[in-house]
NUZA-634850 format. One line per field, with one value per residue: x, y, z of N, C-alpha, C in turn; chain. Coordinates in nm, 2 decimals. Layout:
REM NUZA-634850
n_px = X;...
n_py = Y;...
n_pz = Z;...
ca_px = X;...
ca_py = Y;...
ca_pz = Z;...
c_px = X;...
c_py = Y;...
c_pz = Z;...
chain = A;...
REM end
This chain:
REM NUZA-634850
n_px = 14.67;14.36;14.13;13.87;13.86;13.88;13.65;13.47;13.52;13.43;13.16;13.10;13.15;12.96;12.73;12.72;12.60;12.72;12.79;12.83;12.75;12.82;13.05;13.25;13.58;13.73;13.67;13.91;14.10;14.28;14.62;14.70;14.47;14.37;14.57;14.55;14.30;14.35;14.54;14.38;14.21;14.39;14.45;14.23;13.98;13.77;13.53;13.55;13.66;13.46;13.43;13.64;13.56;13.32;13.41;13.59;13.47;13.36;13.58;13.73;13.54;13.54;13.79;13.78;13.55;13.63;13.78;13.70;13.43;13.09;12.92;13.08;13.19;13.10;13.16;13.44;13.51;13.44;13.63;13.86;13.85;13.86;14.12;14.25;14.20;14.32;14.58;14.65;14.84;15.06;15.04;15.18;15.25;15.39;15.28;14.97;14.66;14.46;14.61;14.75;14.54;14.44;14.64;14.60;14.35;14.40;14.58;14.42;14.23;14.41;14.48;14.24;14.21;14.43;14.35;14.16;14.11;14.21;13.95;13.83;13.66;13.49;13.49;13.20;13.03;13.18;13.07;13.05;13.13;13.27;13.49;13.60;13.67;13.88;14.07;14.13;14.24;14.46;14.62;14.68;14.93;15.02;14.98;14.77;14.61;14.54;14.39;14.19;14.06;13.98;13.78;13.56;13.22;13.18;13.40;13.37;13.27;13.47;13.71;13.67;13.66;13.92;14.09;14.04;14.17;14.44;14.73;14.71;14.90;14.98;14.73;14.67;14.88;14.84;14.59;14.63;14.85;14.81;14.53;14.42;14.60;14.80;15.14;15.44;15.59;15.40;15.22;15.39;15.42;15.16;15.11;15.31;15.54;15.87;16.01;16.13;16.02;15.75;15.78;15.87;15.66;15.45;15.51;15.51;15.24;15.10;15.18;15.09;14.81;14.77;14.84;14.64;14.41;14.47;14.47;14.20;14.07;14.16;14.05;13.78;13.76;13.81;13.59;13.38;13.13
n_py = 12.05;12.19;12.35;12.37;12.16;11.93;11.96;11.92;11.65;11.54;11.58;11.42;11.17;11.17;11.16;10.90;10.58;10.39;10.07;9.76;9.51;9.31;9.06;8.99;9.00;9.29;9.33;9.24;9.50;9.63;9.73;9.94;10.06;10.15;10.32;10.52;10.62;10.73;10.92;11.09;11.19;11.33;11.53;11.69;11.59;11.55;11.43;11.17;11.03;10.91;10.67;10.51;10.50;10.36;10.12;10.03;10.05;9.84;9.68;9.85;9.87;9.61;9.60;9.82;9.75;9.54;9.65;9.87;10.01;9.93;10.14;10.34;10.28;10.36;10.63;10.62;10.49;10.69;10.88;10.75;10.75;11.02;11.08;10.92;11.06;11.31;11.24;11.14;11.20;11.08;10.82;10.53;10.35;10.12;9.96;9.78;9.96;9.88;9.77;9.99;10.16;9.99;10.02;10.28;10.26;10.08;10.23;10.45;10.34;10.27;10.53;10.61;10.46;10.55;10.81;10.78;10.74;10.46;10.24;10.17;9.94;9.69;9.35;9.16;8.93;8.61;8.34;7.98;7.89;8.11;8.10;7.86;7.90;8.10;7.95;7.75;7.92;8.03;7.81;7.76;7.72;7.79;8.05;7.98;7.82;8.00;8.19;8.02;7.98;8.24;8.28;8.16;8.16;8.23;8.39;8.66;8.86;8.86;8.89;9.14;9.31;9.26;9.35;9.62;9.69;9.69;9.87;10.11;10.05;9.78;9.66;9.71;9.57;9.30;9.25;9.25;9.06;8.83;8.78;8.85;8.72;8.83;8.84;8.93;9.11;9.21;9.33;9.53;9.69;9.78;9.93;10.11;10.09;9.98;9.66;9.53;9.67;9.59;9.31;9.29;9.41;9.24;9.01;9.12;9.20;8.97;8.84;9.03;9.01;8.74;8.77;8.94;8.78;8.57;8.70;8.78;8.54;8.45;8.64;8.59;8.34;8.40;8.56;8.38;8.15
n_pz = -14.71;-14.75;-14.52;-14.61;-14.79;-14.63;-14.48;-14.69;-14.74;-14.50;-14.52;-14.74;-14.62;-14.42;-14.57;-14.67;-14.62;-14.36;-14.36;-14.19;-14.22;-14.41;-14.40;-14.57;-14.74;-14.89;-15.25;-15.49;-15.64;-15.92;-15.87;-16.03;-16.11;-15.87;-15.78;-15.98;-15.91;-15.65;-15.73;-15.88;-15.68;-15.52;-15.70;-15.69;-15.74;-15.53;-15.47;-15.56;-15.35;-15.22;-15.34;-15.24;-14.98;-14.99;-15.08;-14.88;-14.63;-14.48;-14.43;-14.26;-14.06;-13.95;-13.83;-13.65;-13.50;-13.34;-13.15;-13.01;-12.79;-12.88;-12.92;-13.01;-13.25;-13.51;-13.50;-13.49;-13.73;-13.91;-13.83;-13.91;-14.19;-14.24;-14.15;-14.33;-14.57;-14.52;-14.50;-14.74;-14.93;-14.83;-14.89;-15.04;-15.34;-15.29;-15.10;-15.05;-15.07;-14.90;-14.68;-14.59;-14.51;-14.31;-14.12;-14.04;-13.92;-13.70;-13.55;-13.49;-13.32;-13.11;-13.03;-12.94;-12.70;-12.56;-12.50;-12.31;-11.96;-11.77;-11.68;-11.37;-11.33;-11.16;-11.23;-11.31;-11.09;-11.10;-11.29;-11.28;-11.53;-11.62;-11.44;-11.51;-11.77;-11.73;-11.60;-11.79;-11.99;-11.86;-11.85;-12.11;-12.36;-12.62;-12.87;-13.04;-12.89;-12.70;-12.85;-12.92;-12.68;-12.62;-12.80;-12.72;-12.59;-12.32;-12.28;-12.34;-12.15;-11.94;-12.08;-12.21;-11.99;-11.88;-12.09;-12.08;-11.86;-11.92;-12.04;-12.31;-12.50;-12.45;-12.48;-12.76;-12.88;-12.78;-12.88;-13.16;-13.20;-13.03;-13.03;-13.29;-13.45;-13.61;-13.74;-13.56;-13.71;-13.90;-13.72;-13.62;-13.85;-13.89;-13.66;-13.68;-13.53;-13.40;-13.47;-13.26;-13.04;-13.06;-13.03;-12.76;-12.63;-12.69;-12.55;-12.29;-12.27;-12.29;-12.05;-11.87;-11.91;-11.82;-11.55;-11.46;-11.51;-11.34;-11.09;-11.08;-11.07;-10.82;-10.65;-10.69;-10.58;-10.31;-10.26;-10.27;-10.14
ca_px = 14.53;14.28;14.02;13.75;13.86;13.85;13.50;13.40;13.53;13.35;13.03;13.09;13.14;12.83;12.63;12.73;12.55;12.83;12.73;12.93;12.68;12.89;13.18;13.35;13.69;13.71;13.70;14.04;14.11;14.42;14.69;14.71;14.34;14.36;14.67;14.49;14.19;14.41;14.60;14.27;14.16;14.49;14.45;14.12;13.85;13.75;13.41;13.59;13.70;13.34;13.45;13.72;13.48;13.23;13.49;13.67;13.41;13.34;13.71;13.76;13.44;13.58;13.90;13.74;13.45;13.70;13.87;13.64;13.29;13.00;12.86;13.18;13.25;13.07;13.23;13.58;13.52;13.43;13.76;13.96;13.85;13.90;14.26;14.30;14.20;14.42;14.72;14.65;14.97;15.17;15.02;15.28;15.21;15.47;15.20;14.83;14.59;14.39;14.70;14.78;14.42;14.43;14.73;14.54;14.24;14.46;14.64;14.31;14.18;14.51;14.47;14.11;14.23;14.52;14.28;14.07;14.17;14.17;13.83;13.84;13.53;13.50;13.43;13.08;13.05;13.21;13.00;13.14;13.18;13.38;13.61;13.66;13.74;14.00;14.16;14.18;14.32;14.59;14.69;14.71;15.07;15.05;14.89;14.65;14.53;14.49;14.29;14.07;13.99;13.91;13.67;13.44;13.11;13.20;13.52;13.34;13.26;13.59;13.81;13.65;13.71;14.07;14.15;14.02;14.27;14.57;14.77;14.67;15.01;14.96;14.60;14.69;14.97;14.78;14.48;14.68;14.93;14.76;14.39;14.39;14.69;14.90;15.28;15.50;15.63;15.28;15.17;15.48;15.39;15.02;15.12;15.42;15.64;15.98;15.99;16.18;15.92;15.63;15.81;15.88;15.52;15.37;15.54;15.46;15.10;15.05;15.21;15.00;14.68;14.77;14.84;14.50;14.31;14.50;14.42;14.06;14.03;14.19;13.95;13.65;13.76;13.80;13.45;13.29;13.07
ca_py = 12.01;12.30;12.32;12.35;12.02;11.84;11.97;11.85;11.50;11.50;11.58;11.30;11.05;11.17;11.13;10.76;10.49;10.31;9.94;9.66;9.38;9.21;9.02;8.95;9.09;9.38;9.26;9.29;9.60;9.63;9.84;10.05;10.13;10.22;10.43;10.62;10.68;10.81;11.03;11.19;11.25;11.42;11.64;11.77;11.52;11.51;11.35;11.03;10.96;10.83;10.53;10.44;10.48;10.26;10.00;9.98;10.07;9.71;9.64;9.93;9.84;9.49;9.63;9.91;9.68;9.45;9.72;9.98;9.99;9.93;10.27;10.44;10.22;10.44;10.76;10.60;10.47;10.83;10.94;10.68;10.79;11.16;11.07;10.87;11.16;11.42;11.19;11.06;11.23;10.99;10.68;10.49;10.23;10.01;9.88;9.78;10.06;9.81;9.76;10.13;10.20;9.91;10.08;10.40;10.21;10.03;10.34;10.53;10.27;10.29;10.66;10.61;10.41;10.64;10.93;10.74;10.68;10.32;10.23;10.08;9.88;9.56;9.24;9.10;8.80;8.51;8.22;7.86;7.89;8.21;8.06;7.75;7.96;8.16;7.84;7.70;8.02;8.04;7.69;7.75;7.74;7.85;8.16;7.92;7.77;8.13;8.24;7.93;8.01;8.37;8.27;8.10;8.26;8.28;8.48;8.80;8.95;8.87;8.94;9.28;9.37;9.25;9.44;9.76;9.72;9.70;10.00;10.12;9.99;9.64;9.62;9.71;9.45;9.18;9.22;9.22;8.94;8.71;8.76;8.85;8.63;8.89;8.82;9.05;9.20;9.27;9.42;9.65;9.77;9.84;10.03;10.20;10.07;9.89;9.52;9.50;9.72;9.50;9.18;9.31;9.44;9.12;8.93;9.18;9.21;8.83;8.82;9.12;8.95;8.63;8.82;8.99;8.67;8.49;8.78;8.78;8.41;8.44;8.73;8.53;8.23;8.46;8.61;8.28;8.10
ca_pz = -14.73;-14.70;-14.43;-14.69;-14.85;-14.52;-14.45;-14.80;-14.72;-14.39;-14.58;-14.82;-14.53;-14.35;-14.67;-14.71;-14.51;-14.32;-14.33;-14.16;-14.22;-14.49;-14.34;-14.67;-14.76;-15.01;-15.37;-15.54;-15.75;-15.97;-15.81;-16.12;-16.11;-15.74;-15.78;-16.06;-15.83;-15.55;-15.80;-15.92;-15.56;-15.48;-15.79;-15.67;-15.76;-15.40;-15.46;-15.59;-15.23;-15.18;-15.40;-15.15;-14.86;-15.02;-15.10;-14.77;-14.50;-14.40;-14.39;-14.15;-13.96;-13.88;-13.74;-13.54;-13.42;-13.25;-13.06;-12.93;-12.75;-12.99;-12.94;-13.06;-13.37;-13.62;-13.49;-13.52;-13.87;-13.97;-13.80;-13.99;-14.33;-14.24;-14.14;-14.46;-14.67;-14.48;-14.52;-14.87;-15.00;-14.78;-14.94;-15.14;-15.41;-15.24;-15.01;-15.09;-15.00;-14.79;-14.57;-14.54;-14.44;-14.18;-14.02;-13.98;-13.83;-13.58;-13.47;-13.44;-13.20;-13.01;-12.98;-12.86;-12.56;-12.49;-12.45;-12.20;-11.84;-11.74;-11.61;-11.26;-11.31;-11.11;-11.31;-11.24;-11.02;-11.20;-11.29;-11.29;-11.67;-11.63;-11.37;-11.58;-11.89;-11.69;-11.57;-11.92;-12.06;-11.79;-11.88;-12.26;-12.39;-12.75;-12.91;-13.10;-12.77;-12.63;-12.93;-12.91;-12.55;-12.62;-12.90;-12.65;-12.55;-12.18;-12.27;-12.37;-12.04;-11.87;-12.17;-12.23;-11.87;-11.87;-12.19;-12.04;-11.75;-11.98;-12.10;-12.45;-12.58;-12.43;-12.54;-12.90;-12.93;-12.75;-12.97;-13.29;-13.21;-12.96;-13.06;-13.43;-13.52;-13.69;-13.70;-13.49;-13.82;-13.95;-13.61;-13.62;-13.97;-13.87;-13.55;-13.70;-13.42;-13.44;-13.45;-13.12;-12.95;-13.07;-12.97;-12.62;-12.59;-12.71;-12.44;-12.16;-12.28;-12.26;-11.91;-11.79;-11.92;-11.74;-11.41;-11.44;-11.50;-11.22;-10.98;-11.08;-11.03;-10.68;-10.58;-10.70;-10.49;-10.18;-10.24;-10.28;-10.02
c_px = 14.45;14.17;13.90;13.74;13.83;13.71;13.42;13.40;13.44;13.20;13.00;13.07;13.00;12.72;12.63;12.68;12.66;12.77;12.84;12.87;12.76;13.03;13.28;13.46;13.66;13.74;13.82;14.02;14.26;14.49;14.70;14.58;14.32;14.45;14.62;14.38;14.25;14.47;14.49;14.22;14.26;14.49;14.32;13.98;13.80;13.63;13.44;13.63;13.58;13.36;13.54;13.65;13.39;13.29;13.54;13.60;13.39;13.48;13.75;13.67;13.48;13.69;13.86;13.64;13.51;13.77;13.81;13.49;13.20;12.94;12.95;13.23;13.22;13.15;13.38;13.60;13.52;13.57;13.87;13.97;13.89;14.06;14.32;14.31;14.31;14.56;14.74;14.78;15.08;15.15;15.12;15.23;15.29;15.39;15.05;14.76;14.51;14.48;14.73;14.66;14.40;14.52;14.67;14.43;14.29;14.51;14.53;14.25;14.28;14.50;14.34;14.13;14.33;14.45;14.18;14.15;14.12;14.05;13.84;13.71;13.54;13.43;13.31;13.11;13.07;13.13;13.10;13.20;13.29;13.51;13.68;13.73;13.87;14.11;14.22;14.27;14.45;14.68;14.73;14.86;15.10;14.95;14.76;14.56;14.47;14.38;14.16;13.99;13.91;13.79;13.55;13.35;13.14;13.32;13.48;13.35;13.40;13.70;13.80;13.70;13.86;14.14;14.15;14.12;14.41;14.60;14.73;14.77;14.99;14.83;14.61;14.77;14.90;14.67;14.53;14.75;14.86;14.61;14.36;14.48;14.78;15.04;15.33;15.54;15.51;15.22;15.26;15.45;15.25;15.03;15.22;15.53;15.76;15.94;16.03;16.07;15.79;15.66;15.81;15.74;15.43;15.39;15.49;15.31;15.04;15.07;15.11;14.85;14.67;14.76;14.70;14.40;14.34;14.45;14.27;14.00;14.05;14.08;13.82;13.65;13.75;13.66;13.35;13.23;13.17
c_py = 12.12;12.25;12.29;12.21;11.92;11.84;11.90;11.70;11.46;11.49;11.46;11.17;11.05;11.13;10.98;10.68;10.39;10.17;9.84;9.52;9.27;9.18;8.97;9.05;9.18;9.30;9.33;9.40;9.61;9.75;9.96;10.13;10.21;10.34;10.55;10.69;10.77;10.93;11.14;11.26;11.36;11.55;11.72;11.71;11.46;11.41;11.20;10.96;10.88;10.68;10.45;10.41;10.36;10.12;9.94;10.00;9.95;9.66;9.72;9.90;9.71;9.52;9.71;9.83;9.59;9.52;9.83;9.94;10.00;10.06;10.38;10.39;10.32;10.57;10.74;10.56;10.60;10.89;10.88;10.73;10.94;11.16;11.02;10.98;11.27;11.37;11.11;11.09;11.14;10.85;10.65;10.36;10.11;9.92;9.89;9.89;10.00;9.80;9.89;10.18;10.12;9.97;10.20;10.36;10.16;10.14;10.44;10.47;10.28;10.42;10.68;10.57;10.49;10.76;10.90;10.69;10.54;10.32;10.13;10.02;9.73;9.46;9.19;8.97;8.69;8.38;8.10;7.85;7.99;8.16;7.94;7.80;8.02;8.05;7.78;7.79;8.03;7.92;7.67;7.79;7.81;7.97;8.10;7.88;7.90;8.18;8.15;7.95;8.14;8.38;8.22;8.20;8.32;8.38;8.62;8.89;8.97;8.93;9.09;9.36;9.37;9.34;9.58;9.79;9.73;9.84;10.00;10.04;9.83;9.59;9.61;9.59;9.32;9.14;9.18;9.08;8.82;8.68;8.75;8.76;8.69;8.85;8.95;9.15;9.28;9.37;9.55;9.74;9.84;9.95;10.13;10.20;9.98;9.75;9.48;9.55;9.63;9.37;9.19;9.33;9.32;9.03;8.99;9.18;9.07;8.80;8.91;9.06;8.83;8.67;8.87;8.88;8.59;8.57;8.77;8.65;8.39;8.52;8.66;8.41;8.28;8.51;8.51;8.23;8.02
c_pz = -14.67;-14.61;-14.50;-14.75;-14.75;-14.49;-14.56;-14.78;-14.61;-14.43;-14.66;-14.73;-14.46;-14.44;-14.71;-14.59;-14.48;-14.28;-14.30;-14.16;-14.30;-14.44;-14.44;-14.68;-14.88;-15.14;-15.43;-15.65;-15.79;-15.90;-15.90;-16.12;-15.98;-15.73;-15.86;-15.98;-15.72;-15.61;-15.83;-15.80;-15.52;-15.57;-15.78;-15.69;-15.63;-15.39;-15.49;-15.46;-15.18;-15.23;-15.30;-15.02;-14.88;-15.03;-14.97;-14.63;-14.42;-14.35;-14.26;-14.03;-13.88;-13.79;-13.62;-13.44;-13.32;-13.14;-12.97;-12.89;-12.87;-13.02;-12.99;-13.20;-13.49;-13.62;-13.53;-13.67;-13.95;-13.95;-13.89;-14.13;-14.34;-14.24;-14.27;-14.57;-14.65;-14.52;-14.65;-14.95;-14.95;-14.83;-15.05;-15.21;-15.37;-15.15;-15.06;-15.01;-14.88;-14.66;-14.51;-14.46;-14.31;-14.08;-13.96;-13.88;-13.70;-13.49;-13.42;-13.32;-13.08;-12.95;-12.90;-12.72;-12.49;-12.43;-12.34;-12.08;-11.82;-11.65;-11.50;-11.23;-11.27;-11.21;-11.23;-11.18;-11.12;-11.18;-11.29;-11.43;-11.68;-11.56;-11.45;-11.71;-11.85;-11.66;-11.69;-12.00;-12.00;-11.82;-12.03;-12.28;-12.51;-12.78;-12.97;-12.99;-12.71;-12.71;-12.93;-12.79;-12.56;-12.72;-12.83;-12.60;-12.42;-12.17;-12.28;-12.26;-11.97;-11.95;-12.19;-12.11;-11.86;-11.97;-12.15;-11.93;-11.80;-12.03;-12.25;-12.54;-12.57;-12.49;-12.69;-12.95;-12.90;-12.84;-13.11;-13.30;-13.15;-12.99;-13.21;-13.51;-13.62;-13.65;-13.63;-13.60;-13.87;-13.85;-13.61;-13.74;-13.95;-13.77;-13.58;-13.60;-13.48;-13.41;-13.31;-13.02;-12.94;-13.00;-12.82;-12.56;-12.59;-12.59;-12.31;-12.16;-12.24;-12.11;-11.83;-11.79;-11.82;-11.59;-11.37;-11.42;-11.37;-11.09;-10.97;-11.03;-10.87;-10.60;-10.58;-10.60;-10.34;-10.15;-10.24;-10.15;-9.94
chain = A;A;A;A;A;A;A;A;A;A;A;A;A;A;A;A;A;A;A;A;A;A;A;A;A;A;A;A;A;A;A;A;A;A;A;A;A;A;A;A;A;A;A;A;A;A;A;A;A;A;A;A;A;A;A;A;A;A;A;A;A;A;A;A;A;A;A;A;A;A;A;A;A;A;A;A;A;A;A;A;A;A;A;A;A;A;A;A;A;A;A;A;A;A;A;A;A;A;A;A;A;A;A;A;A;A;A;A;A;A;A;A;A;A;A;A;A;A;A;A;A;A;A;A;A;A;A;A;A;A;A;A;A;A;A;A;A;A;A;A;A;A;A;A;A;A;A;A;A;A;A;A;A;A;A;A;A;A;A;A;A;A;A;A;A;A;A;A;A;A;A;A;A;A;A;A;A;A;A;A;A;A;A;A;A;A;A;A;A;A;A;A;A;A;A;A;A;A;A;A;A;A;A;A;A;A;A;A;A;A;A;A;A;A;A;A;A;A;A;A;A;A;A;A;A
REM end
């Protein structure tokens, strides 16, 4: 892939308004039509890549928006599409383009957290609602109960802080399996890891999150009146 071609694609991406307002899933396109579009782009019709961006930008935006700070979302969406173009030759018709692109998005977010040192930022003083949420989350037994707890309004501050304390690997797996509800097999495909690695990480990530929340709850009790 020539440097000039990559610069051209960067220009195409910059020229498109990246909107994430529509929460709907991408409208289905026949695999044959999509394969033909990818083939044309590979053969030099670079400007046609704008069609893929326009079609999948919201899909990528949903994935990235759940995983990185809000002020970095647009930047990482841009990076995902650049990576998709550079690696377009690796796309195989054996998987839907949407799924292949999702894998790039998930791994880009994982790389984002790998590049950042863990931020030792203390969680703000816990309200009674925060403490109650932690207690209920610690008592949850199933992934469904865990996801139900993390969907609550009072979860946002504590959950975001706790996720930042996890390793990039544990954060990626916990978000996919325990928060987004992907199966271990699906998470392995998205991350490009082995099934065993994801299974082990999923267990360790859940345990690490519980330990963090338990410690936070204990510290809050010690700091109380």
